C-alpha positions as a Python dict, from the first residue, in 0.01 Angstrom:
ca = {
    (1, 'M'): (0, 0, 0),
    (2, 'T'): (-205, -261, 189),
    (3, 'L'): (-402, 6, 374),
    (4, 'A'): (-459, 201, 51),
    (5, 'V'): (-591, -110, -128),
    (6, 'F'): (-814, -195, 168),
    (7, 'I'): (-970, 154, 189),
    (8, 'L'): (-1008, 193, -188),
    (9, 'L'): (-1187, -140, -235),
    (10, 'M'): (-1411, -71, 67),
    (11, 'L'): (-1512, 265, -81),
    (12, 'L'): (-1584, 97, -416),
    (13, 'G'): (-1830, -132, -239),
    (14, 'M'): (-1651, -462, -299),
    (15, 'P'): (-1770, -746, -69),
    (16, 'I'): (-1558, -753, 245),
    (17, 'A'): (-1428, -1109, 187),
    (18, 'F'): (-1275, -1006, -147),
    (19, 'V'): (-1139, -686, 10),
    (20, 'L'): (-956, -894, 270),
    (21, 'L'): (-811, -1134, 13),
    (22, 'A'): (-702, -850, -217),
    (23, 'S'): (-540, -672, 79),
    (24, 'T'): (-358, -994, 170),
    (25, 'F'): (-212, -1022, -181),
    (26, 'A'): (-126, -650, -177),
    (27, 'F'): (69, -702, 146),
    (28, 'V'): (259, -996, -5),
    (29, 'I'): (346, -798, -319),
    (30, 'N'): (446, -493, -119),
    (31, 'S'): (670, -693, 116),
    (32, 'G'): (817, -908, -161),
    (33, 'N'): (793, -1216, 62),
    (34, 'Y'): (625, -1448, -189),
    (35, 'R'): (694, -1757, 21),
    (36, 'I'): (390, -1659, 228),
    (37, 'L'): (174, -1765, -69),
    (38, 'E'): (290, -2126, -28),
    (39, 'G'): (115, -2153, 309),
    (40, 'L'): (-193, -1949, 215),
    (41, 'P'): (-407, -2236, 74),
    (42, 'Q'): (-342, -2437, 389),
    (43, 'V'): (-449, -2141, 604),
    (44, 'L'): (-770, -2093, 401),
    (45, 'F'): (-861, -2461, 428),
    (46, 'G'): (-745, -2504, 786),
    (47, 'S'): (-954, -2209, 908),
    (48, 'L'): (-1270, -2401, 812),
    (49, 'E'): (-1156, -2748, 922),
    (50, 'V'): (-1297, -2695, 1271),
    (51, 'F'): (-1578, -2912, 1409),
    (52, 'D'): (-1737, -2632, 1612),
    (53, 'L'): (-1801, -2432, 1292),
    (54, 'L'): (-2055, -2698, 1195),
    (55, 'A'): (-2291, -2521, 1437),
    (56, 'I'): (-2313, -2226, 1196),
    (57, 'P'): (-2494, -2399, 906),
    (58, 'L'): (-2711, -2584, 1159),
    (59, 'F'): (-2827, -2262, 1328),
    (60, 'I'): (-2884, -2100, 987),
    (61, 'L'): (-3093, -2404, 885),
    (62, 'L'): (-3281, -2379, 1217),
    (63, 'G'): (-3378, -2018, 1139),
    (64, 'E'): (-3492, -2107, 787),
    (65, 'I'): (-3706, -2398, 912),
    (66, 'M'): (-3861, -2180, 1183),
    (67, 'N'): (-3957, -1913, 932),
    (68, 'E'): (-4089, -2159, 674),
    (69, 'G'): (-4266, -2375, 931),
    (70, 'G'): (-4474, -2095, 1083),
    (71, 'I'): (-4289, -2105, 1414),
    (72, 'T'): (-4188, -1738, 1395),
    (73, 'R'): (-4549, -1633, 1332),
    (74, 'R'): (-4672, -1830, 1634),
    (75, 'I'): (-4410, -1671, 1859),
    (76, 'I'): (-4542, -1328, 1760),
    (77, 'Q'): (-4905, -1436, 1814),
    (78, 'A'): (-4820, -1558, 2164),
    (79, 'A'): (-4644, -1233, 2249),
    (80, 'R'): (-4947, -1037, 2127),
    (81, 'A'): (-5177, -1248, 2345),
    (82, 'W'): (-4961, -1201, 2654),
    (83, 'F'): (-4904, -825, 2620),
    (84, 'A'): (-5243, -709, 2486),
    (85, 'W'): (-5333, -543, 2819),
    (86, 'I'): (-5017, -325, 2837),
    (87, 'P'): (-5010, 31, 2691),
    (88, 'H'): (-4807, 38, 2366),
    (89, 'S'): (-4835, -341, 2371),
    (90, 'I'): (-4737, -393, 2007),
    (91, 'A'): (-4394, -236, 2071),
    (92, 'Y'): (-4341, -480, 2360),
    (93, 'V'): (-4464, -760, 2137),
    (94, 'S'): (-4192, -672, 1885),
    (95, 'L'): (-3924, -665, 2157),
    (96, 'T'): (-4038, -988, 2326),
    (97, 'S'): (-4064, -1168, 1994),
    (98, 'N'): (-3708, -1061, 1920),
    (99, 'L'): (-3598, -1197, 2258),
    (100, 'M'): (-3759, -1535, 2190),
    (101, 'L'): (-3618, -1550, 1837),
    (102, 'A'): (-3275, -1452, 1971),
    (103, 'S'): (-3282, -1757, 2198),
    (104, 'I'): (-3319, -1977, 1890),
    (105, 'M'): (-3162, -1818, 1582),
    (106, 'G'): (-2830, -1656, 1681),
    (107, 'S'): (-2800, -1435, 1370),
    (108, 'A'): (-2886, -1066, 1407),
    (109, 'T'): (-2911, -995, 1034),
    (110, 'A'): (-3152, -1284, 972),
    (111, 'Q'): (-3354, -1185, 1279),
    (112, 'I'): (-3380, -820, 1168),
    (113, 'A'): (-3486, -932, 819),
    (114, 'I'): (-3763, -1158, 953),
    (115, 'M'): (-3892, -913, 1213),
    (116, 'S'): (-3880, -615, 974),
    (117, 'R'): (-4101, -810, 733),
    (118, 'V'): (-4347, -908, 1006),
    (119, 'M'): (-4344, -643, 1280),
    (120, 'T'): (-4284, -312, 1101),
    (121, 'P'): (-4624, -327, 923),
    (122, 'E'): (-4787, -429, 1254),
    (123, 'L'): (-4635, -130, 1436),
    (124, 'A'): (-4743, 100, 1150),
    (125, 'R'): (-5099, -38, 1176),
    (126, 'D'): (-5092, 54, 1543),
    (127, 'G'): (-5021, 416, 1449),
    (128, 'Y'): (-4644, 430, 1508),
    (129, 'D'): (-4406, 628, 1290),
    (130, 'K'): (-4246, 385, 1040),
    (131, 'G'): (-3901, 518, 1128),
    (132, 'F'): (-3956, 421, 1492),
    (133, 'A'): (-4100, 84, 1386),
    (134, 'A'): (-3796, 2, 1172),
    (135, 'A'): (-3553, 133, 1437),
    (136, 'L'): (-3716, -72, 1715),
    (137, 'T'): (-3696, -385, 1502),
    (138, 'A'): (-3329, -322, 1416),
    (139, 'G'): (-3237, -223, 1773),
    (140, 'A'): (-3405, -529, 1923),
    (141, 'G'): (-3209, -735, 1670),
    (142, 'L'): (-2900, -666, 1884),
    (143, 'L'): (-3034, -932, 2120),
    (144, 'G'): (-2964, -1197, 1854),
    (145, 'P'): (-2583, -1209, 1889),
    (146, 'I'): (-2595, -1173, 2271),
    (147, 'I'): (-2867, -1411, 2389),
    (148, 'P'): (-2746, -1770, 2329),
    (149, 'P'): (-2707, -1929, 2081),
    (150, 'S'): (-2488, -1678, 1897),
    (151, 'M'): (-2298, -1722, 1572),
    (152, 'I'): (-2037, -1462, 1666),
    (153, 'F'): (-1981, -1637, 2003),
    (154, 'I'): (-1917, -1964, 1817),
    (155, 'I'): (-1658, -1797, 1594),
    (156, 'Y'): (-1487, -1629, 1890),
    (157, 'G'): (-1476, -1960, 2077),
    (158, 'V'): (-1307, -2127, 1779),
    (159, 'I'): (-1051, -1847, 1741),
    (160, 'A'): (-973, -1804, 2111),
    (161, 'Q'): (-987, -2178, 2189),
    (162, 'V'): (-1230, -2124, 2476),
    (163, 'S'): (-1554, -2301, 2567),
    (164, 'I'): (-1839, -2200, 2337),
    (165, 'G'): (-2081, -2315, 2607),
    (166, 'A'): (-1918, -2071, 2854),
    (167, 'M'): (-1955, -1794, 2594),
    (168, 'F'): (-2326, -1878, 2555),
    (169, 'M'): (-2380, -1869, 2932),
    (170, 'G'): (-2184, -1544, 2959),
    (171, 'G'): (-2419, -1368, 2719),
    (172, 'I'): (-2739, -1437, 2917),
    (173, 'L'): (-2722, -1159, 3179),
    (174, 'P'): (-2595, -881, 2944),
    (175, 'G'): (-2865, -981, 2694),
    (176, 'L'): (-3143, -968, 2955),
    (177, 'T'): (-3009, -633, 3081),
    (178, 'L'): (-3029, -492, 2729),
    (179, 'F'): (-3385, -626, 2701),
    (180, 'V'): (-3483, -439, 3021),
    (181, 'L'): (-3319, -114, 2901),
    (182, 'I'): (-3497, -129, 2564),
    (183, 'S'): (-3825, -194, 2749),
    (184, 'G'): (-3763, 127, 2942),
    (185, 'L'): (-3690, 314, 2619),
    (186, 'I'): (-4020, 195, 2474),
    (187, 'A'): (-4204, 332, 2779),
    (188, 'L'): (-4030, 670, 2731),
    (189, 'V'): (-4037, 702, 2353),
    (190, 'A'): (-4336, 505, 2224),
    (191, 'R'): (-4594, 771, 2313),
    (192, 'R'): (-4414, 1035, 2105),
    (193, 'A'): (-4365, 787, 1820),
    (194, 'R'): (-4736, 722, 1775),
    (195, 'K'): (-4861, 939, 1490),
    (196, 'A'): (-5206, 794, 1424),
    (197, 'P'): (-5479, 600, 1609),
    (198, 'A'): (-5445, 224, 1615),
    (199, 'E'): (-5652, 8, 1381),
    (200, 'A'): (-5898, -242, 1526),
    (201, 'R'): (-5757, -593, 1571),
    (202, 'E'): (-5920, -930, 1606),
    (203, 'P'): (-5869, -1084, 1952),
    (204, 'I'): (-5628, -1377, 1978),
    (205, 'D'): (-5711, -1695, 2168),
    (206, 'R'): (-5460, -1662, 2453),
    (207, 'W'): (-5460, -2030, 2552),
    (208, 'L'): (-5414, -2153, 2194),
    (209, 'A'): (-5134, -1902, 2136),
    (210, 'T'): (-4968, -2003, 2465),
    (211, 'R'): (-4988, -2375, 2379),
    (212, 'N'): (-4822, -2316, 2043),
    (213, 'A'): (-4556, -2096, 2201),
    (214, 'L'): (-4472, -2355, 2466),
    (215, 'L'): (-4394, -2605, 2190),
    (216, 'T'): (-4172, -2347, 2023),
    (217, 'L'): (-3995, -2244, 2344),
    (218, 'S'): (-3887, -2604, 2398),
    (219, 'I'): (-3625, -2535, 2128),
    (220, 'P'): (-3419, -2277, 2326),
    (221, 'L'): (-3458, -2497, 2637),
    (222, 'V'): (-3287, -2780, 2449),
    (223, 'I'): (-3011, -2544, 2330),
    (224, 'V'): (-2936, -2358, 2653),
    (225, 'G'): (-3033, -2632, 2899),
    (226, 'G'): (-2845, -2904, 2712),
    (227, 'I'): (-2526, -2696, 2706),
    (228, 'A'): (-2561, -2569, 3064),
    (229, 'F'): (-2598, -2923, 3207),
    (230, 'G'): (-2326, -3068, 2988),
    (231, 'I'): (-2563, -3302, 2802),
    (232, 'V'): (-2472, -3177, 2453),
    (233, 'T'): (-2206, -2963, 2288),
    (234, 'P'): (-2313, -2640, 2111),
    (235, 'T'): (-2290, -2819, 1776),
    (236, 'E'): (-2499, -3112, 1900),
    (237, 'S'): (-2754, -2869, 2048),
    (238, 'A'): (-2787, -2701, 1708),
    (239, 'A'): (-2854, -3038, 1544),
    (240, 'A'): (-3110, -3136, 1811),
    (241, 'A'): (-3287, -2797, 1787),
    (242, 'T'): (-3302, -2822, 1407),
    (243, 'L'): (-3460, -3168, 1430),
    (244, 'M'): (-3715, -3037, 1683),
    (245, 'A'): (-3802, -2741, 1457),
    (246, 'L'): (-3845, -2981, 1165),
    (247, 'I'): (-4087, -3197, 1368),
    (248, 'I'): (-4280, -2901, 1514),
    (249, 'G'): (-4310, -2713, 1183),
    (250, 'G'): (-4369, -3017, 961),
    (251, 'V'): (-4559, -3267, 1178),
    (252, 'V'): (-4728, -3067, 1455),
    (253, 'F'): (-4814, -2736, 1280),
    (254, 'R'): (-4798, -2885, 927),
    (255, 'D'): (-4690, -2553, 775),
    (256, 'L'): (-4355, -2687, 654),
    (257, 'K'): (-4420, -2871, 328),
    (258, 'A'): (-4186, -3121, 165),
    (259, 'E'): (-4181, -2918, -158),
    (260, 'N'): (-4043, -2616, 35),
    (261, 'L'): (-3742, -2804, 176),
    (262, 'P'): (-3520, -2767, -136),
    (263, 'G'): (-3558, -2387, -112),
    (264, 'V'): (-3482, -2396, 263),
    (265, 'L'): (-3167, -2602, 203),
    (266, 'A'): (-3056, -2381, -89),
    (267, 'R'): (-3086, -2062, 121),
    (268, 'T'): (-2901, -2233, 406),
    (269, 'A'): (-2619, -2341, 175),
    (270, 'R'): (-2590, -1992, 22),
    (271, 'N'): (-2584, -1810, 357),
    (272, 'T'): (-2342, -2065, 504),
    (273, 'A'): (-2105, -2022, 209),
    (274, 'I'): (-2108, -1644, 255),
    (275, 'V'): (-2021, -1668, 627),
    (276, 'L'): (-1755, -1939, 588),
    (277, 'F'): (-1589, -1767, 292),
    (278, 'L'): (-1568, -1450, 501),
    (279, 'I'): (-1413, -1648, 789),
    (280, 'A'): (-1151, -1800, 558),
    (281, 'A'): (-1062, -1465, 397),
    (282, 'A'): (-1036, -1288, 733),
    (283, 'K'): (-824, -1572, 873),
    (284, 'A'): (-582, -1539, 579),
    (285, 'F'): (-553, -1163, 633),
    (286, 'G'): (-505, -1209, 1007),
    (287, 'W'): (-242, -1480, 947),
    (288, 'V'): (-37, -1242, 732),
    (289, 'L'): (-54, -980, 1009),
    (290, 'V'): (59, -1233, 1271),
    (291, 'Y'): (335, -1361, 1038),
    (292, 'N'): (474, -1008, 1029),
    (293, 'Q'): (452, -961, 1409),
    (294, 'I'): (182, -694, 1405),
    (295, 'P'): (34, -829, 1735),
    (296, 'Q'): (365, -778, 1914),
    (297, 'Q'): (378, -418, 1793),
    (298, 'V'): (20, -354, 1908),
    (299, 'A'): (98, -512, 2245),
    (300, 'G'): (391, -274, 2289),
    (301, 'L'): (173, 28, 2209),
    (302, 'M'): (-103, -83, 2446),
    (303, 'Q'): (134, -152, 2734),
    (304, 'G'): (289, 189, 2682),
    (305, 'A'): (-53, 355, 2695),
    (306, 'T'): (-177, 211, 3027),
    (307, 'E'): (-107, -43, 3300),
    (308, 'S'): (-470, -64, 3416),
    (309, 'P'): (-683, -360, 3293),
    (310, 'L'): (-996, -143, 3322),
    (311, 'V'): (-851, 137, 3107),
    (312, 'F'): (-726, -124, 2858),
    (313, 'M'): (-1077, -270, 2824),
    (314, 'L'): (-1228, 77, 2778),
    (315, 'L'): (-966, 155, 2508),
    (316, 'V'): (-1050, -175, 2334),
    (317, 'F'): (-1421, -86, 2353),
    (318, 'L'): (-1363, 252, 2187),
    (319, 'M'): (-1134, 103, 1922),
    (320, 'L'): (-1378, -178, 1836),
    (321, 'L'): (-1664, 71, 1823),
    (322, 'V'): (-1481, 259, 1546),
    (323, 'V'): (-1365, -61, 1370),
    (324, 'G'): (-1722, -197, 1371),
    (325, 'M'): (-1839, 109, 1178),
    (326, 'V'): (-1622, 26, 876),
    (327, 'L'): (-1558, -348, 896),
    (328, 'D'): (-1790, -649, 911),
    (329, 'G'): (-1813, -780, 1268),
    (330, 'I'): (-1704, -1137, 1188),
    (331, 'A'): (-1410, -1018, 977),
    (332, 'A'): (-1303, -774, 1249),
    (333, 'L'): (-1333, -1047, 1511),
    (334, 'I'): (-1110, -1289, 1320),
    (335, 'I'): (-850, -1021, 1245),
    (336, 'L'): (-833, -851, 1584),
    (337, 'V'): (-881, -1129, 1841),
    (338, 'P'): (-544, -1297, 1767),
    (339, 'I'): (-386, -952, 1809),
    (340, 'L'): (-567, -826, 2120),
    (341, 'L'): (-646, -1140, 2320),
    (342, 'P'): (-280, -1232, 2395),
    (343, 'V'): (-228, -877, 2521),
    (344, 'A'): (-544, -892, 2736),
    (345, 'Q'): (-448, -1226, 2891),
    (346, 'G'): (-70, -1198, 2910),
    (347, 'S'): (-27, -833, 3008),
    (348, 'Y'): (-347, -758, 3199),
    (349, 'G'): (-474, -1097, 3324),
    (350, 'I'): (-822, -1047, 3173),
    (351, 'D'): (-1048, -1353, 3156),
    (352, 'P'): (-1084, -1459, 2788),
    (353, 'I'): (-1461, -1517, 2827),
    (354, 'H'): (-1506, -1165, 2968),
    (355, 'F'): (-1291, -1021, 2690),
    (356, 'G'): (-1485, -1222, 2432),
    (357, 'I'): (-1830, -1110, 2550),
    (358, 'V'): (-1725, -743, 2547),
    (359, 'T'): (-1558, -777, 2206),
    (360, 'C'): (-1851, -956, 2043),
    (361, 'M'): (-2110, -717, 2188),
    (362, 'T'): (-1913, -411, 2074),
    (363, 'L'): (-1859, -541, 1720),
    (364, 'T'): (-2229, -627, 1702),
    (365, 'L'): (-2305, -254, 1729),
    (366, 'G'): (-2153, -223, 1381),
    (367, 'L'): (-2480, -370, 1251),
    (368, 'L'): (-2652, -43, 1338),
    (369, 'T'): (-2381, 215, 1264),
    (370, 'P'): (-2307, 363, 920),
    (371, 'P'): (-2135, 331, 679),
    (372, 'V'): (-2138, -55, 688),
    (373, 'G'): (-2441, -106, 919),
    (374, 'A'): (-2582, -421, 755),
    (375, 'G'): (-2873, -433, 1001),
    (376, 'L'): (-2970, -76, 917),
    (377, 'Y'): (-2968, -146, 543),
    (378, 'V'): (-3177, -461, 587),
    (379, 'A'): (-3434, -282, 805),
    (380, 'S'): (-3441, 15, 567),
    (381, 'A'): (-3490, -196, 254),
    (382, 'I'): (-3756, -428, 395),
    (383, 'S'): (-3944, -155, 586),
    (384, 'N'): (-3917, 92, 296),
    (385, 'V'): (-3786, 366, 528),
    (386, 'S'): (-3491, 597, 457),
    (387, 'L'): (-3164, 542, 647),
    (388, 'Q'): (-3177, 899, 780),
    (389, 'R'): (-3518, 838, 932),
    (390, 'I'): (-3412, 511, 1098),
    (391, 'T'): (-3085, 659, 1226),
    (392, 'L'): (-3274, 938, 1401),
    (393, 'W'): (-3481, 689, 1602),
    (394, 'I'): (-3216, 423, 1658),
    (395, 'T'): (-2966, 639, 1847),
    (396, 'P'): (-3123, 567, 2193),
    (397, 'F'): (-3099, 192, 2128),
    (398, 'I'): (-2729, 222, 2043),
    (399, 'L'): (-2668, 426, 2359),
    (400, 'A'): (-2850, 160, 2565),
    (401, 'A'): (-2627, -111, 2417),
    (402, 'C'): (-2314, 97, 2492),
    (403, 'L'): (-2431, 135, 2851),
    (404, 'V'): (-2468, -244, 2884),
    (405, 'I'): (-2118, -299, 2739),
    (406, 'V'): (-1958, -49, 2977),
    (407, 'A'): (-2145, -208, 3270),
    (408, 'T'): (-2011, -549, 3159),
    (409, 'I'): (-1657, -409, 3149),
    (410, 'L'): (-1692, -267, 3499),
    (411, 'N'): (-1852, -587, 3639),
    (412, 'P'): (-1677, -897, 3500),
    (413, 'W'): (-1886, -1123, 3724),
    (414, 'V'): (-2190, -1080, 3498),
    (415, 'V'): (-2034, -1313, 3239),
    (416, 'T'): (-1950, -1584, 3492),
    (417, 'V'): (-2267, -1587, 3703),
    (418, 'F'): (-2422, -1876, 3502),
    (419, 'R'): (-2097, -2063, 3441),
}
């Protein structure tokens, strides 16, 4: 009954948080154990009463201030100035801008939305097929949840009770590897994707663009450097970075006006509420599963399937790849980590940071895979390109990300090299 309710509501297009809550109540009704309902409010409230989750609204606010304060635009101008001499430079500008934004924002969906609005028209002006332009923007958005800071890493750290700073450091090398692979894809694919001659562009003052970018790049240095050297916690780094963005956008660049702040705060509150409500609903659903010993049953099945840690990780990768296609990444993370992590640690001796990086990266692919594919829908809507057209071009980017994940599984040291 629970599974039927879950699938039916998903097919009807109900928001995933309400699907999870409805499935929880369906499970209670089906089992007849109504005493579970007595502890449910405490689980919902307790799932959000975690200090580290304060980093989520702060990083969302950071992204809003950057966009409103002209910081995003200056990052793109700097990338254009630096890469103007390279063939297919605008495609590398899009990728590099995504890398720099990823080191500040931490949210793939927000990053894809911003870059689709800014870079897709620029790529089209340069003669590229709009399907390729939208796919490149969406594919490069995968860097957001991998390069620190990362919202999904914060949530995993809270669930697994591991260092969020260690998660951030563990994402650096896989993220840079993905950046290099996508750069190679651009070199191979960009020539075929160009359908028309490029339009003339005004030259950009390289030194002015570089000066502005250096101010902006001080933000990720505060985030990553402060955490790496133990000066600040991830939550404190988010607060410090937000304050810096406020000063740079409002005082230095003067693009962030006082009258725009209420709108910035309102969007931050709305997006924060969406994420936190989803966390609470997924935690309630996961708690019901744990209460009924579903993790123990899964552990028994996994141990019966293989005794090899490597094969176990590959099986988890394939399972999460399928789960990410139909379930929101954060919801899947909160539901599955309490089930799979004890098996990974207790039965196979897998490092929880290594397991977390692989899990988060795999679930992130769900942003670009139908039928859920939130990143695809955002890129499609903002770029005004059909899903079929984007999907055709985005397949190589998904394969590149899968290659990075498999390489991370085979080489656990890549997540500990900066620890």
